[in-house]
Gaussian input, Z-matrix of N, CA and C with variables (Angstrom, degrees):
# hf/3-21g

backbone

0 1
 N
 C     1     B1
 C     2     B2     1     A1
 N     3     B3     2     A2     1     D1
 C     4     B4     3     A3     2     D2
 C     5     B5     4     A4     3     D3
 N     6     B6     5     A5     4     D4
 C     7     B7     6     A6     5     D5
 C     8     B8     7     A7     6     D6
 N     9     B9     8     A8     7     D7
 C    10    B10     9     A9     8     D8
 C    11    B11    10    A10     9     D9
 N    12    B12    11    A11    10    D10
 C    13    B13    12    A12    11    D11
 C    14    B14    13    A13    12    D12
 N    15    B15    14    A14    13    D13
 C    16    B16    15    A15    14    D14
 C    17    B17    16    A16    15    D15
 N    18    B18    17    A17    16    D16
 C    19    B19    18    A18    17    D17
 C    20    B20    19    A19    18    D18
 N    21    B21    20    A20    19    D19
 C    22    B22    21    A21    20    D20
 C    23    B23    22    A22    21    D21
 N    24    B24    23    A23    22    D22
 C    25    B25    24    A24    23    D23
 C    26    B26    25    A25    24    D24
 N    27    B27    26    A26    25    D25
 C    28    B28    27    A27    26    D26
 C    29    B29    28    A28    27    D27
 N    30    B30    29    A29    28    D28
 C    31    B31    30    A30    29    D29
 C    32    B32    31    A31    30    D30
 N    33    B33    32    A32    31    D31
 C    34    B34    33    A33    32    D32
 C    35    B35    34    A34    33    D33
 N    36    B36    35    A35    34    D34
 C    37    B37    36    A36    35    D35
 C    38    B38    37    A37    36    D36
 N    39    B39    38    A38    37    D37
 C    40    B40    39    A39    38    D38
 C    41    B41    40    A40    39    D39
 N    42    B42    41    A41    40    D40
 C    43    B43    42    A42    41    D41
 C    44    B44    43    A43    42    D42
 N    45    B45    44    A44    43    D43
 C    46    B46    45    A45    44    D44
 C    47    B47    46    A46    45    D45
 N    48    B48    47    A47    46    D46
 C    49    B49    48    A48    47    D47
 C    50    B50    49    A49    48    D48
 N    51    B51    50    A50    49    D49
 C    52    B52    51    A51    50    D50
 C    53    B53    52    A52    51    D51
 N    54    B54    53    A53    52    D52
 C    55    B55    54    A54    53    D53
 C    56    B56    55    A55    54    D54
 N    57    B57    56    A56    55    D55
 C    58    B58    57    A57    56    D56
 C    59    B59    58    A58    57    D57
 N    60    B60    59    A59    58    D58
 C    61    B61    60    A60    59    D59
 C    62    B62    61    A61    60    D60
 N    63    B63    62    A62    61    D61
 C    64    B64    63    A63    62    D62
 C    65    B65    64    A64    63    D63
 N    66    B66    65    A65    64    D64
 C    67    B67    66    A66    65    D65
 C    68    B68    67    A67    66    D66
 N    69    B69    68    A68    67    D67
 C    70    B70    69    A69    68    D68
 C    71    B71    70    A70    69    D69
 N    72    B72    71    A71    70    D70
 C    73    B73    72    A72    71    D71
 C    74    B74    73    A73    72    D72
 N    75    B75    74    A74    73    D73
 C    76    B76    75    A75    74    D74
 C    77    B77    76    A76    75    D75
 N    78    B78    77    A77    76    D76
 C    79    B79    78    A78    77    D77
 C    80    B80    79    A79    78    D78
 N    81    B81    80    A80    79    D79
 C    82    B82    81    A81    80    D80
 C    83    B83    82    A82    81    D81
 N    84    B84    83    A83    82    D82
 C    85    B85    84    A84    83    D83
 C    86    B86    85    A85    84    D84
 N    87    B87    86    A86    85    D85
 C    88    B88    87    A87    86    D86
 C    89    B89    88    A88    87    D87
 N    90    B90    89    A89    88    D88
 C    91    B91    90    A90    89    D89
 C    92    B92    91    A91    90    D90
 N    93    B93    92    A92    91    D91
 C    94    B94    93    A93    92    D92
 C    95    B95    94    A94    93    D93
 N    96    B96    95    A95    94    D94
 C    97    B97    96    A96    95    D95
 C    98    B98    97    A97    96    D96
 N    99    B99    98    A98    97    D97
 C   100   B100    99    A99    98    D98
 C   101   B101   100   A100    99    D99
 N   102   B102   101   A101   100   D100
 C   103   B103   102   A102   101   D101
 C   104   B104   103   A103   102   D102
 N   105   B105   104   A104   103   D103
 C   106   B106   105   A105   104   D104
 C   107   B107   106   A106   105   D105
 N   108   B108   107   A107   106   D106
 C   109   B109   108   A108   107   D107
 C   110   B110   109   A109   108   D108
 N   111   B111   110   A110   109   D109
 C   112   B112   111   A111   110   D110
 C   113   B113   112   A112   111   D111
 N   114   B114   113   A113   112   D112
 C   115   B115   114   A114   113   D113
 C   116   B116   115   A115   114   D114
 N   117   B117   116   A116   115   D115
 C   118   B118   117   A117   116   D116
 C   119   B119   118   A118   117   D117
 N   120   B120   119   A119   118   D118
 C   121   B121   120   A120   119   D119
 C   122   B122   121   A121   120   D120
 N   123   B123   122   A122   121   D121
 C   124   B124   123   A123   122   D122
 C   125   B125   124   A124   123   D123
 N   126   B126   125   A125   124   D124
 C   127   B127   126   A126   125   D125
 C   128   B128   127   A127   126   D126
 N   129   B129   128   A128   127   D127
 C   130   B130   129   A129   128   D128
 C   131   B131   130   A130   129   D129
 N   132   B132   131   A131   130   D130
 C   133   B133   132   A132   131   D131
 C   134   B134   133   A133   132   D132
 N   135   B135   134   A134   133   D133
 C   136   B136   135   A135   134   D134
 C   137   B137   136   A136   135   D135
 N   138   B138   137   A137   136   D136
 C   139   B139   138   A138   137   D137
 C   140   B140   139   A139   138   D138
 N   141   B141   140   A140   139   D139
 C   142   B142   141   A141   140   D140
 C   143   B143   142   A142   141   D141
 N   144   B144   143   A143   142   D142
 C   145   B145   144   A144   143   D143
 C   146   B146   145   A145   144   D144
 N   147   B147   146   A146   145   D145
 C   148   B148   147   A147   146   D146
 C   149   B149   148   A148   147   D147
 N   150   B150   149   A149   148   D148
 C   151   B151   150   A150   149   D149
 C   152   B152   151   A151   150   D150
 N   153   B153   152   A152   151   D151
 C   154   B154   153   A153   152   D152
 C   155   B155   154   A154   153   D153
 N   156   B156   155   A155   154   D154
 C   157   B157   156   A156   155   D155
 C   158   B158   157   A157   156   D156
 N   159   B159   158   A158   157   D157
 C   160   B160   159   A159   158   D158
 C   161   B161   160   A160   159   D159
 N   162   B162   161   A161   160   D160
 C   163   B163   162   A162   161   D161
 C   164   B164   163   A163   162   D162
 N   165   B165   164   A164   163   D163
 C   166   B166   165   A165   164   D164
 C   167   B167   166   A166   165   D165
 N   168   B168   167   A167   166   D166
 C   169   B169   168   A168   167   D167
 C   170   B170   169   A169   168   D168
 N   171   B171   170   A170   169   D169
 C   172   B172   171   A171   170   D170
 C   173   B173   172   A172   171   D171
 N   174   B174   173   A173   172   D172
 C   175   B175   174   A174   173   D173
 C   176   B176   175   A175   174   D174
 N   177   B177   176   A176   175   D175
 C   178   B178   177   A177   176   D176
 C   179   B179   178   A178   177   D177
 N   180   B180   179   A179   178   D178
 C   181   B181   180   A180   179   D179
 C   182   B182   181   A181   180   D180
 N   183   B183   182   A182   181   D181
 C   184   B184   183   A183   182   D182
 C   185   B185   184   A184   183   D183
 N   186   B186   185   A185   184   D184
 C   187   B187   186   A186   185   D185
 C   188   B188   187   A187   186   D186
 N   189   B189   188   A188   187   D187
 C   190   B190   189   A189   188   D188
 C   191   B191   190   A190   189   D189
 N   192   B192   191   A191   190   D190
 C   193   B193   192   A192   191   D191
 C   194   B194   193   A193   192   D192
 N   195   B195   194   A194   193   D193
 C   196   B196   195   A195   194   D194
 C   197   B197   196   A196   195   D195
 N   198   B198   197   A197   196   D196
 C   199   B199   198   A198   197   D197
 C   200   B200   199   A199   198   D198
 N   201   B201   200   A200   199   D199
 C   202   B202   201   A201   200   D200
 C   203   B203   202   A202   201   D201
 N   204   B204   203   A203   202   D202
 C   205   B205   204   A204   203   D203
 C   206   B206   205   A205   204   D204
 N   207   B207   206   A206   205   D205
 C   208   B208   207   A207   206   D206
 C   209   B209   208   A208   207   D207
 N   210   B210   209   A209   208   D208
 C   211   B211   210   A210   209   D209
 C   212   B212   211   A211   210   D210
 N   213   B213   212   A212   211   D211
 C   214   B214   213   A213   212   D212
 C   215   B215   214   A214   213   D213
 N   216   B216   215   A215   214   D214
 C   217   B217   216   A216   215   D215
 C   218   B218   217   A217   216   D216
 N   219   B219   218   A218   217   D217
 C   220   B220   219   A219   218   D218
 C   221   B221   220   A220   219   D219
 N   222   B222   221   A221   220   D220
 C   223   B223   222   A222   221   D221
 C   224   B224   223   A223   222   D222
 N   225   B225   224   A224   223   D223
 C   226   B226   225   A225   224   D224
 C   227   B227   226   A226   225   D225
 N   228   B228   227   A227   226   D226
 C   229   B229   228   A228   227   D227
 C   230   B230   229   A229   228   D228
 N   231   B231   230   A230   229   D229
 C   232   B232   231   A231   230   D230
 C   233   B233   232   A232   231   D231
 N   234   B234   233   A233   232   D232
 C   235   B235   234   A234   233   D233
 C   236   B236   235   A235   234   D234
 N   237   B237   236   A236   235   D235
 C   238   B238   237   A237   236   D236
 C   239   B239   238   A238   237   D237
 N   240   B240   239   A239   238   D238
 C   241   B241   240   A240   239   D239
 C   242   B242   241   A241   240   D240
 N   243   B243   242   A242   241   D241
 C   244   B244   243   A243   242   D242
 C   245   B245   244   A244   243   D243
 N   246   B246   245   A245   244   D244
 C   247   B247   246   A246   245   D245
 C   248   B248   247   A247   246   D246
 N   249   B249   248   A248   247   D247
 C   250   B250   249   A249   248   D248
 C   251   B251   250   A250   249   D249
 N   252   B252   251   A251   250   D250
 C   253   B253   252   A252   251   D251
 C   254   B254   253   A253   252   D252
 N   255   B255   254   A254   253   D253
 C   256   B256   255   A255   254   D254
 C   257   B257   256   A256   255   D255
 N   258   B258   257   A257   256   D256
 C   259   B259   258   A258   257   D257
 C   260   B260   259   A259   258   D258
 N   261   B261   260   A260   259   D259
 C   262   B262   261   A261   260   D260
 C   263   B263   262   A262   261   D261
 N   264   B264   263   A263   262   D262
 C   265   B265   264   A264   263   D263
 C   266   B266   265   A265   264   D264
 N   267   B267   266   A266   265   D265
 C   268   B268   267   A267   266   D266
 C   269   B269   268   A268   267   D267
 N   270   B270   269   A269   268   D268
 C   271   B271   270   A270   269   D269
 C   272   B272   271   A271   270   D270
 N   273   B273   272   A272   271   D271
 C   274   B274   273   A273   272   D272
 C   275   B275   274   A274   273   D273
 N   276   B276   275   A275   274   D274
 C   277   B277   276   A276   275   D275
 C   278   B278   277   A277   276   D276
 N   279   B279   278   A278   277   D277
 C   280   B280   279   A279   278   D278
 C   281   B281   280   A280   279   D279
 N   282   B282   281   A281   280   D280
 C   283   B283   282   A282   281   D281
 C   284   B284   283   A283   282   D282
 N   285   B285   284   A284   283   D283
 C   286   B286   285   A285   284   D284
 C   287   B287   286   A286   285   D285
 N   288   B288   287   A287   286   D286
 C   289   B289   288   A288   287   D287
 C   290   B290   289   A289   288   D288
 N   291   B291   290   A290   289   D289
 C   292   B292   291   A291   290   D290
 C   293   B293   292   A292   291   D291

   B1=1.5109
   B2=1.6253
   B3=1.3036
   B4=1.4934
   B5=1.4498
   B6=1.4674
   B7=1.4731
   B8=1.6182
   B9=1.3385
   B10=1.3611
   B11=1.4923
   B12=1.2949
   B13=1.4286
   B14=1.4934
   B15=1.3661
   B16=1.5075
   B17=1.5410
   B18=1.3973
   B19=1.3540
   B20=1.5465
   B21=1.2762
   B22=1.4537
   B23=1.4514
   B24=1.4074
   B25=1.4148
   B26=1.5602
   B27=1.3009
   B28=1.4514
   B29=1.4611
   B30=1.3732
   B31=1.4921
   B32=1.5665
   B33=1.3308
   B34=1.4514
   B35=1.4259
   B36=1.2648
   B37=1.5153
   B38=1.5839
   B39=1.2297
   B40=1.4467
   B41=1.5443
   B42=1.3907
   B43=1.5359
   B44=1.4170
   B45=1.4655
   B46=1.4680
   B47=1.4406
   B48=1.3829
   B49=1.5248
   B50=1.4818
   B51=1.3367
   B52=1.5647
   B53=1.5337
   B54=1.4275
   B55=1.3922
   B56=1.6453
   B57=1.2667
   B58=1.5056
   B59=1.5054
   B60=1.2871
   B61=1.5333
   B62=1.4783
   B63=1.2547
   B64=1.6279
   B65=1.4720
   B66=1.2520
   B67=1.4771
   B68=1.3792
   B69=1.2876
   B70=1.5088
   B71=1.3972
   B72=1.3435
   B73=1.5338
   B74=1.3934
   B75=1.4319
   B76=1.4395
   B77=1.5893
   B78=1.3961
   B79=1.4305
   B80=1.3665
   B81=1.3032
   B82=1.4222
   B83=1.5153
   B84=1.4170
   B85=1.5593
   B86=1.4800
   B87=1.3472
   B88=1.4743
   B89=1.5400
   B90=1.4043
   B91=1.4806
   B92=1.4281
   B93=1.2297
   B94=1.4051
   B95=1.5135
   B96=1.2760
   B97=1.5371
   B98=1.6192
   B99=1.3121
   B100=1.4254
   B101=1.5509
   B102=1.3707
   B103=1.5194
   B104=1.6776
   B105=1.3291
   B106=1.5353
   B107=1.4012
   B108=1.4713
   B109=1.5047
   B110=1.4976
   B111=1.4099
   B112=1.4993
   B113=1.4627
   B114=1.2724
   B115=1.4169
   B116=1.6492
   B117=1.2721
   B118=1.4699
   B119=1.5102
   B120=1.2207
   B121=1.4398
   B122=1.5412
   B123=1.2986
   B124=1.3774
   B125=1.5670
   B126=1.3345
   B127=1.4145
   B128=1.5672
   B129=1.3584
   B130=1.3414
   B131=1.5345
   B132=1.2986
   B133=1.5703
   B134=1.4636
   B135=1.3772
   B136=1.3848
   B137=1.5034
   B138=1.3934
   B139=1.4244
   B140=1.6161
   B141=1.3549
   B142=1.4188
   B143=1.6344
   B144=1.2504
   B145=1.3656
   B146=1.4424
   B147=1.3685
   B148=1.4549
   B149=1.5557
   B150=1.3423
   B151=1.5667
   B152=1.5717
   B153=1.3849
   B154=1.4412
   B155=1.5306
   B156=1.3225
   B157=1.4947
   B158=1.5129
   B159=1.3734
   B160=1.3585
   B161=1.6253
   B162=1.3647
   B163=1.4609
   B164=1.5527
   B165=1.3532
   B166=1.3755
   B167=1.4796
   B168=1.3168
   B169=1.4664
   B170=1.6017
   B171=1.3143
   B172=1.5475
   B173=1.4854
   B174=1.3595
   B175=1.5505
   B176=1.4781
   B177=1.3230
   B178=1.5535
   B179=1.6137
   B180=1.3617
   B181=1.3748
   B182=1.5111
   B183=1.2852
   B184=1.4278
   B185=1.4518
   B186=1.3100
   B187=1.4248
   B188=1.4630
   B189=1.3186
   B190=1.4846
   B191=1.5016
   B192=1.3712
   B193=1.4763
   B194=1.4206
   B195=1.4312
   B196=1.4894
   B197=1.5168
   B198=1.2569
   B199=1.5251
   B200=1.5916
   B201=1.3289
   B202=1.4767
   B203=1.5930
   B204=1.3454
   B205=1.4500
   B206=1.5632
   B207=1.2604
   B208=1.6250
   B209=1.5817
   B210=1.3301
   B211=1.4183
   B212=1.5798
   B213=1.2463
   B214=1.4802
   B215=1.6533
   B216=1.2782
   B217=1.4198
   B218=1.4671
   B219=1.3732
   B220=1.4678
   B221=1.6535
   B222=1.2401
   B223=1.4317
   B224=1.6134
   B225=1.2293
   B226=1.5299
   B227=1.5330
   B228=1.3356
   B229=1.4952
   B230=1.5021
   B231=1.3309
   B232=1.5555
   B233=1.4558
   B234=1.3520
   B235=1.3947
   B236=1.5931
   B237=1.3300
   B238=1.6498
   B239=1.4105
   B240=1.3465
   B241=1.5646
   B242=1.4575
   B243=1.3609
   B244=1.5574
   B245=1.4107
   B246=1.3120
   B247=1.4951
   B248=1.6621
   B249=1.2562
   B250=1.4565
   B251=1.4512
   B252=1.3153
   B253=1.4936
   B254=1.5594
   B255=1.3821
   B256=1.5276
   B257=1.6668
   B258=1.2371
   B259=1.4819
   B260=1.5546
   B261=1.2375
   B262=1.3757
   B263=1.5411
   B264=1.3023
   B265=1.3852
   B266=1.4523
   B267=1.3934
   B268=1.5526
   B269=1.5722
   B270=1.2879
   B271=1.5435
   B272=1.5173
   B273=1.2196
   B274=1.5297
   B275=1.6026
   B276=1.2778
   B277=1.4353
   B278=1.5474
   B279=1.3073
   B280=1.4328
   B281=1.5434
   B282=1.2948
   B283=1.4438
   B284=1.6499
   B285=1.3099
   B286=1.4787
   B287=1.6056
   B288=1.1558
   B289=1.4833
   B290=1.4735
   B291=1.1737
   B292=1.4095
   B293=1.5430
   A1=107.00
   A2=106.77
   A3=111.40
   A4=114.52
   A5=119.18
   A6=120.88
   A7=110.84
   A8=120.47
   A9=122.34
   A10=110.48
   A11=119.02
   A12=126.96
   A13=113.34
   A14=112.01
   A15=115.00
   A16=106.65
   A17=120.28
   A18=121.91
   A19=106.50
   A20=116.42
   A21=120.07
   A22=115.62
   A23=119.81
   A24=127.08
   A25=109.31
   A26=113.18
   A27=116.97
   A28=119.62
   A29=112.74
   A30=122.76
   A31=104.49
   A32=118.95
   A33=115.67
   A34=118.85
   A35=115.93
   A36=126.84
   A37=105.20
   A38=120.59
   A39=123.82
   A40=108.48
   A41=112.94
   A42=117.31
   A43=117.68
   A44=112.61
   A45=116.10
   A46=120.29
   A47=112.42
   A48=113.55
   A49=106.28
   A50=123.33
   A51=122.79
   A52=112.77
   A53=120.75
   A54=113.39
   A55=109.12
   A56=118.20
   A57=117.70
   A58=109.73
   A59=117.54
   A60=115.02
   A61=107.97
   A62=118.56
   A63=118.84
   A64=110.01
   A65=123.42
   A66=125.77
   A67=114.70
   A68=114.49
   A69=118.60
   A70=115.90
   A71=123.48
   A72=122.50
   A73=115.19
   A74=115.86
   A75=120.17
   A76=113.23
   A77=113.52
   A78=123.13
   A79=107.47
   A80=123.74
   A81=129.25
   A82=116.97
   A83=109.52
   A84=120.50
   A85=111.83
   A86=114.23
   A87=119.58
   A88=116.81
   A89=116.71
   A90=118.96
   A91=113.63
   A92=124.76
   A93=130.23
   A94=112.62
   A95=119.43
   A96=124.70
   A97=107.50
   A98=117.90
   A99=115.12
   A100=108.52
   A101=113.74
   A102=120.36
   A103=106.92
   A104=109.25
   A105=113.73
   A106=114.08
   A107=115.85
   A108=120.07
   A109=109.47
   A110=117.96
   A111=117.23
   A112=108.49
   A113=121.84
   A114=124.35
   A115=108.03
   A116=120.81
   A117=119.57
   A118=107.77
   A119=119.35
   A120=124.53
   A121=106.99
   A122=118.90
   A123=125.64
   A124=106.43
   A125=117.73
   A126=122.41
   A127=111.59
   A128=110.61
   A129=113.30
   A130=121.11
   A131=110.82
   A132=118.82
   A133=109.57
   A134=117.83
   A135=119.68
   A136=116.50
   A137=116.44
   A138=118.54
   A139=113.94
   A140=114.89
   A141=121.77
   A142=106.60
   A143=117.63
   A144=116.16
   A145=115.75
   A146=114.84
   A147=124.39
   A148=107.47
   A149=112.67
   A150=116.81
   A151=110.80
   A152=117.88
   A153=120.77
   A154=113.51
   A155=114.38
   A156=114.88
   A157=108.34
   A158=124.68
   A159=127.01
   A160=108.18
   A161=116.61
   A162=117.47
   A163=113.22
   A164=115.54
   A165=123.61
   A166=109.78
   A167=118.53
   A168=119.69
   A169=108.44
   A170=116.92
   A171=112.64
   A172=113.26
   A173=114.58
   A174=120.56
   A175=111.41
   A176=115.97
   A177=125.79
   A178=106.52
   A179=118.67
   A180=121.18
   A181=114.63
   A182=116.35
   A183=122.03
   A184=116.89
   A185=114.50
   A186=119.33
   A187=119.98
   A188=115.09
   A189=123.98
   A190=110.65
   A191=113.11
   A192=118.72
   A193=115.03
   A194=117.54
   A195=123.11
   A196=108.59
   A197=116.26
   A198=121.22
   A199=110.05
   A200=116.33
   A201=119.52
   A202=114.28
   A203=108.41
   A204=115.55
   A205=108.72
   A206=112.63
   A207=121.10
   A208=108.83
   A209=114.89
   A210=116.45
   A211=110.24
   A212=115.87
   A213=124.84
   A214=115.70
   A215=111.91
   A216=122.79
   A217=111.06
   A218=110.70
   A219=114.61
   A220=115.67
   A221=115.14
   A222=122.05
   A223=108.77
   A224=112.12
   A225=117.20
   A226=113.31
   A227=111.27
   A228=118.67
   A229=110.25
   A230=113.60
   A231=114.87
   A232=115.20
   A233=120.11
   A234=125.22
   A235=110.70
   A236=106.68
   A237=114.81
   A238=109.26
   A239=113.87
   A240=112.97
   A241=118.93
   A242=110.40
   A243=115.07
   A244=110.60
   A245=115.89
   A246=124.96
   A247=104.90
   A248=121.31
   A249=126.20
   A250=104.73
   A251=122.17
   A252=128.54
   A253=114.90
   A254=107.68
   A255=115.39
   A256=105.94
   A257=118.51
   A258=122.06
   A259=109.01
   A260=117.42
   A261=120.75
   A262=116.74
   A263=113.27
   A264=119.66
   A265=112.69
   A266=113.92
   A267=119.80
   A268=110.62
   A269=106.00
   A270=112.52
   A271=108.93
   A272=123.89
   A273=126.39
   A274=106.27
   A275=119.41
   A276=124.44
   A277=106.91
   A278=119.60
   A279=120.43
   A280=116.70
   A281=112.76
   A282=118.87
   A283=113.44
   A284=110.53
   A285=119.32
   A286=112.23
   A287=124.88
   A288=126.56
   A289=107.15
   A290=131.56
   A291=131.92
   A292=111.57
   D1=150.16
   D2=-170.36
   D3=-69.67
   D4=-29.80
   D5=-179.61
   D6=-75.66
   D7=3.26
   D8=179.10
   D9=-102.79
   D10=-2.26
   D11=176.26
   D12=-75.31
   D13=148.82
   D14=173.30
   D15=-105.88
   D16=100.19
   D17=-170.11
   D18=-147.36
   D19=126.70
   D20=178.21
   D21=-57.08
   D22=-41.71
   D23=-179.82
   D24=-61.41
   D25=-42.99
   D26=174.41
   D27=-58.78
   D28=-35.03
   D29=176.03
   D30=-66.65
   D31=-50.19
   D32=177.07
   D33=-51.79
   D34=-48.64
   D35=174.48
   D36=-53.80
   D37=-62.60
   D38=-173.98
   D39=-57.77
   D40=-40.27
   D41=178.51
   D42=-56.77
   D43=-33.32
   D44=174.25
   D45=-92.50
   D46=-15.87
   D47=-178.55
   D48=-89.30
   D49=-31.85
   D50=-177.37
   D51=-61.48
   D52=-41.22
   D53=-178.24
   D54=-69.57
   D55=-30.95
   D56=176.39
   D57=-64.40
   D58=-37.47
   D59=175.91
   D60=-70.95
   D61=-33.62
   D62=176.58
   D63=-63.64
   D64=-38.60
   D65=172.24
   D66=-59.68
   D67=-52.25
   D68=177.99
   D69=-65.94
   D70=-36.83
   D71=162.67
   D72=-51.13
   D73=-49.93
   D74=-176.58
   D75=-59.42
   D76=-36.03
   D77=175.40
   D78=-65.70
   D79=-53.77
   D80=-174.95
   D81=-57.47
   D82=-35.88
   D83=-178.56
   D84=-76.51
   D85=-44.58
   D86=-167.87
   D87=-112.01
   D88=-12.23
   D89=-179.22
   D90=-140.33
   D91=34.03
   D92=-177.02
   D93=-53.09
   D94=-35.75
   D95=-172.53
   D96=-78.68
   D97=-22.92
   D98=179.33
   D99=-90.24
   D100=162.02
   D101=177.99
   D102=-76.38
   D103=142.62
   D104=-176.54
   D105=-55.19
   D106=-39.92
   D107=-179.57
   D108=-60.09
   D109=-39.65
   D110=-178.91
   D111=-68.88
   D112=-39.52
   D113=179.87
   D114=-62.26
   D115=-34.96
   D116=176.19
   D117=-71.12
   D118=-43.46
   D119=179.75
   D120=-52.28
   D121=-57.14
   D122=-175.10
   D123=-58.73
   D124=-44.28
   D125=-176.50
   D126=-61.49
   D127=-39.50
   D128=175.93
   D129=-70.94
   D130=-22.35
   D131=-176.02
   D132=-86.64
   D133=-50.72
   D134=-174.00
   D135=-92.40
   D136=112.53
   D137=-166.57
   D138=-66.70
   D139=-28.35
   D140=176.58
   D141=-67.50
   D142=-45.85
   D143=-179.94
   D144=-69.58
   D145=-29.67
   D146=178.44
   D147=-64.12
   D148=-47.29
   D149=175.34
   D150=-54.18
   D151=-53.39
   D152=-179.65
   D153=-51.94
   D154=-46.86
   D155=-175.23
   D156=-71.05
   D157=-39.63
   D158=-175.01
   D159=-69.89
   D160=-28.07
   D161=174.74
   D162=-66.74
   D163=-42.57
   D164=178.12
   D165=-62.51
   D166=-46.73
   D167=-176.68
   D168=-69.38
   D169=-32.96
   D170=178.99
   D171=-75.93
   D172=-21.17
   D173=168.29
   D174=-58.45
   D175=-41.71
   D176=179.39
   D177=-59.99
   D178=-38.45
   D179=173.26
   D180=-68.33
   D181=-43.17
   D182=173.31
   D183=-55.75
   D184=-38.96
   D185=173.16
   D186=-63.05
   D187=-46.14
   D188=176.97
   D189=-66.78
   D190=-41.26
   D191=174.98
   D192=-56.17
   D193=-45.30
   D194=179.46
   D195=-63.04
   D196=-41.28
   D197=-174.64
   D198=-65.00
   D199=-39.73
   D200=-179.94
   D201=-79.41
   D202=-25.93
   D203=175.60
   D204=-70.16
   D205=-50.01
   D206=-172.66
   D207=-68.96
   D208=-21.10
   D209=178.58
   D210=-100.77
   D211=14.57
   D212=173.43
   D213=59.32
   D214=31.08
   D215=171.83
   D216=-97.54
   D217=74.68
   D218=-166.98
   D219=-72.94
   D220=-31.71
   D221=178.03
   D222=-61.46
   D223=-48.01
   D224=178.17
   D225=-64.01
   D226=-37.35
   D227=178.69
   D228=-69.97
   D229=-37.49
   D230=174.93
   D231=-68.20
   D232=-28.26
   D233=176.57
   D234=-69.62
   D235=-42.76
   D236=174.83
   D237=-58.07
   D238=-46.97
   D239=-179.66
   D240=-63.06
   D241=-34.71
   D242=176.49
   D243=-64.68
   D244=-51.64
   D245=-177.50
   D246=-57.27
   D247=-41.69
   D248=-177.63
   D249=-61.19
   D250=-50.76
   D251=-177.54
   D252=-57.52
   D253=-44.77
   D254=177.54
   D255=-67.29
   D256=-47.46
   D257=176.94
   D258=-53.88
   D259=-46.19
   D260=-177.57
   D261=-63.83
   D262=-47.79
   D263=175.51
   D264=-58.23
   D265=-43.04
   D266=-179.32
   D267=-57.76
   D268=-42.34
   D269=-174.76
   D270=-75.38
   D271=-34.10
   D272=175.83
   D273=-65.13
   D274=-40.52
   D275=179.92
   D276=-67.18
   D277=-45.59
   D278=176.32
   D279=-64.30
   D280=-33.61
   D281=-177.09
   D282=-74.30
   D283=-41.70
   D284=-176.92
   D285=-95.45
   D286=-25.03
   D287=-175.67
   D288=-85.32
   D289=-20.95
   D290=-173.46
   D291=-113.03

């Protein structure tokens, strides 16, 4: 199975997909009655809400990072970590630049 591989590129892909899954889960749990596009507009408008959503999405990365670290698939974990750092930097720029 592809998720059992120890591969840096796999880690990068997982590291960028997990936060998206985290955002979708946050939406489904808290804002199911609203349209997803409206949820995204509010998220990008309100900085405090943006921070809450980003925190949840980065927790998703922390979870998969922990799984890959504990199973000694270090190359994949390294890729997840790199993707997390890129994601966090982009989120900080979006939060404080606009």
